[in-house]
C-alpha positions as CSV (number, residue, x, y, z in Angstrom):
1,I,-32.2,23.4,-0.5
2,P,-31.3,24.9,-4.2
3,F,-27.8,25.8,-3.1
4,S,-27.5,22.7,-1.3
5,F,-28.0,21.0,-4.7
6,I,-25.5,22.8,-6.5
7,F,-23.1,22.3,-3.7
8,I,-23.6,18.4,-4.3
9,V,-23.5,18.8,-7.9
10,I,-20.1,20.8,-7.6
11,I,-18.6,18.4,-5.0
12,A,-19.9,15.1,-6.9
13,G,-18.5,16.4,-10.4
14,I,-15.2,16.9,-8.7
15,F,-14.7,13.8,-7.3
16,L,-16.1,11.6,-10.3
17,G,-13.9,13.7,-12.5
18,L,-16.5,15.1,-14.6
19,F,-14.5,18.5,-14.2
20,T,-11.6,20.4,-12.4
21,P,-12.2,22.4,-9.2
22,T,-11.9,25.5,-11.5
23,E,-14.3,24.3,-13.7
24,G,-16.4,23.4,-10.8
25,A,-16.7,27.1,-10.0
26,A,-18.0,27.8,-13.4
27,V,-20.5,24.8,-13.3
28,G,-21.6,26.1,-9.8
29,A,-22.0,30.0,-11.1
30,F,-24.0,28.8,-14.2
31,A,-26.2,27.0,-12.1
32,S,-27.0,29.4,-9.8
33,W,-27.6,31.9,-12.8
34,G,-30.1,29.2,-13.8
35,Y,-32.0,29.2,-10.7
36,A,-31.9,33.0,-10.6
37,V,-33.7,32.7,-13.8
38,V,-36.3,30.2,-13.2
39,K,-36.9,32.2,-9.9
40,G,-37.7,35.5,-12.1
41,M,-34.5,37.3,-12.5
42,R,-34.4,39.3,-15.5
43,L,-32.0,41.8,-17.5
44,D,-31.8,44.3,-14.9
45,G,-31.2,41.8,-12.2
46,L,-28.5,40.2,-14.3
47,K,-26.8,43.8,-14.8
48,R,-26.8,44.6,-11.1
49,S,-25.3,41.0,-10.3
50,L,-22.5,41.6,-13.0
51,V,-21.7,45.2,-11.8
52,E,-21.5,43.6,-8.0
53,T,-19.4,40.8,-9.5
54,L,-17.1,43.2,-11.1
55,A,-16.7,45.6,-8.2
56,L,-16.0,42.7,-5.8
57,S,-13.4,41.2,-8.2
58,A,-11.7,44.2,-8.4
59,V,-11.2,44.5,-4.8
60,V,-9.9,41.2,-4.6
61,F,-7.4,41.7,-7.6
62,F,-6.2,44.8,-5.8
63,M,-5.5,42.6,-3.0
64,L,-3.7,40.1,-4.8
65,L,-1.4,43.0,-6.8
66,G,-0.5,43.9,-3.6
67,A,0.3,40.7,-2.4
68,E,2.3,40.0,-5.7
69,A,4.4,43.2,-5.1
70,L,5.1,42.6,-1.4
71,G,6.1,38.8,-3.0
72,Y,8.5,40.4,-5.5
73,F,10.0,42.4,-2.8
74,I,10.8,39.7,-0.7
75,S,12.0,37.7,-3.7
76,V,14.5,40.4,-4.7
77,S,15.7,40.9,-1.3
78,R,16.3,37.1,-1.0
79,M,15.1,37.0,2.4
80,S,13.2,33.9,1.6
81,N,16.4,32.2,0.5
82,T,18.0,33.4,3.4
83,L,15.7,32.0,5.7
84,A,15.5,28.6,4.2
85,T,19.1,28.4,4.1
86,W,19.2,28.9,7.8
87,I,16.7,26.5,8.8
88,G,18.4,23.9,6.3
89,G,21.7,24.3,8.1
90,L,20.0,23.7,11.7
91,D,21.8,20.9,13.5
92,V,18.4,19.5,15.0
93,S,15.8,16.5,14.1
94,P,14.3,16.8,10.7
95,M,11.0,17.1,12.3
96,I,12.0,20.3,14.3
97,V,13.1,21.8,10.9
98,L,10.0,20.9,9.4
99,I,8.0,22.8,12.0
100,C,9.9,25.6,11.4
101,I,9.3,25.7,7.8
102,L,5.7,25.4,8.5
103,I,5.9,28.2,11.0
104,M,7.6,30.4,8.4
105,Y,4.7,29.6,5.9
106,F,2.0,30.5,8.5
107,L,4.0,33.7,9.3
108,L,4.1,34.2,5.9
109,G,0.3,33.4,5.1
110,L,-0.7,36.3,7.1
111,F,-0.1,38.8,4.9
112,M,1.0,37.3,1.4
113,D,-1.2,35.7,-1.2
114,A,-0.5,32.0,-1.3
115,L,0.3,31.5,-4.8
116,A,3.1,34.2,-4.6
117,M,4.2,32.9,-1.7
118,L,4.5,29.2,-2.6
119,V,6.3,30.3,-5.8
120,I,8.7,32.0,-4.1
121,T,9.6,29.8,-1.3
122,I,9.1,26.2,-2.9
123,P,12.1,26.1,-5.1
124,V,14.5,27.0,-2.2
125,V,12.4,24.7,0.3
126,Y,11.9,21.6,-1.7
127,P,15.5,20.2,-2.0
128,I,15.5,20.9,1.8
129,I,12.5,18.5,2.2
130,L,14.0,15.9,-0.1
131,A,17.2,16.0,1.7
132,L,15.4,15.4,5.0
133,G,13.8,12.5,3.5
134,F,10.1,13.7,3.7
135,D,7.8,12.6,0.9
136,P,7.4,16.0,-1.4
137,V,3.3,15.1,-1.9
138,W,2.8,15.0,1.8
139,F,4.8,18.1,2.5
140,G,2.7,20.0,-0.3
141,I,-0.3,19.2,1.5
142,I,0.7,20.7,4.8
143,A,2.0,23.6,3.3
144,V,-1.0,24.2,1.7
145,L,-3.0,23.6,4.6
146,T,-0.5,25.7,6.7
147,V,-0.4,28.7,4.3
148,E,-4.6,28.6,4.2
149,L,-4.6,28.7,7.8
150,G,-2.6,32.0,8.1
151,L,-4.9,33.6,5.5
152,I,-7.6,33.4,8.0
153,T,-5.8,33.9,11.1
154,P,-5.9,37.5,13.1
155,P,-5.1,40.1,13.0
156,M,-3.8,40.1,9.2
157,G,-5.7,37.0,7.7
158,M,-6.0,38.5,4.1
159,N,-9.0,36.1,3.5
160,I,-11.0,38.0,6.3
161,F,-10.5,41.5,4.8
162,V,-11.7,40.1,1.4
163,I,-15.0,39.0,3.3
164,K,-14.9,42.4,4.7
165,A,-15.2,43.8,1.3
166,V,-18.1,42.0,0.5
167,A,-19.9,42.6,3.6
168,P,-18.8,45.8,5.0
169,H,-21.8,46.1,7.4
170,I,-20.4,43.1,9.6
171,K,-17.8,44.3,12.2
172,L,-14.3,42.7,11.8
173,A,-14.0,41.7,15.4
174,D,-17.3,39.5,14.4
175,M,-15.6,38.3,11.4
176,F,-12.5,36.8,13.5
177,R,-14.7,35.5,16.2
178,G,-16.5,33.5,13.2
179,V,-13.5,32.0,11.8
180,A,-12.3,30.9,15.3
181,P,-13.9,27.4,15.0
182,F,-12.2,27.1,11.6
183,I,-8.9,27.8,12.9
184,V,-9.1,25.3,15.8
185,S,-10.3,22.5,13.5
186,D,-7.5,23.2,10.6
187,L,-4.9,23.3,13.6
188,I,-6.1,19.9,14.8
189,R,-6.3,18.9,11.2
190,L,-2.6,19.8,10.4
191,I,-1.4,18.3,13.7
192,V,-2.8,14.9,12.4
193,L,-1.5,14.9,9.2
194,V,1.8,16.0,10.6
195,S,1.8,13.1,12.9
196,F,0.5,10.5,10.4
197,P,1.6,11.2,7.1
198,A,-0.1,8.2,5.8
199,I,-3.3,9.8,5.8
200,S,-2.2,12.2,3.0
201,L,-0.6,9.3,1.2
202,V,-3.5,6.8,1.2
203,L,-4.7,7.3,-2.3
204,L,-1.1,6.9,-3.8
205,S,-0.5,3.4,-2.2
């Protein structure tokens, strides 16, 4: 119940505009700390939680550093530029080009950090999307969804290995089975948003 309450506070605060999603994470951390203090956590417990948080953060940041290094290599090699130019030059319908771009994002999402990937590819892909007549806001939404789908897809989904660092006692195969329903639901959501762009743009109308 307490954690459900914290979750509701965070989501409600974000949707009401009281704070941004990033600030919502800080609100949730502060609320969790307050609950822990009420339940009896003292200085020793706080020290242990800080040490564990630092250790987990170090693991995550090392993975992000590796992703950034890979992203830099791809940028220097101009691989993303070559791929985007090739896709844009195909003599096919705009929807086929869009699907090819989404497949590219999905494959890159298997082993690259989302931010690094978007920073590298968006400057190249964005003009293609505009030239094809697609709404850039809608494309941004489905691009992020596709990238996040790649981050949890076996066998190279980076987010899965982040969770493995948090819970090393759980088998990797069990984690992959655990994310399978989310992969299916994300695929269905992505198909719906691609098929009916108005769903993504209803708040702009």
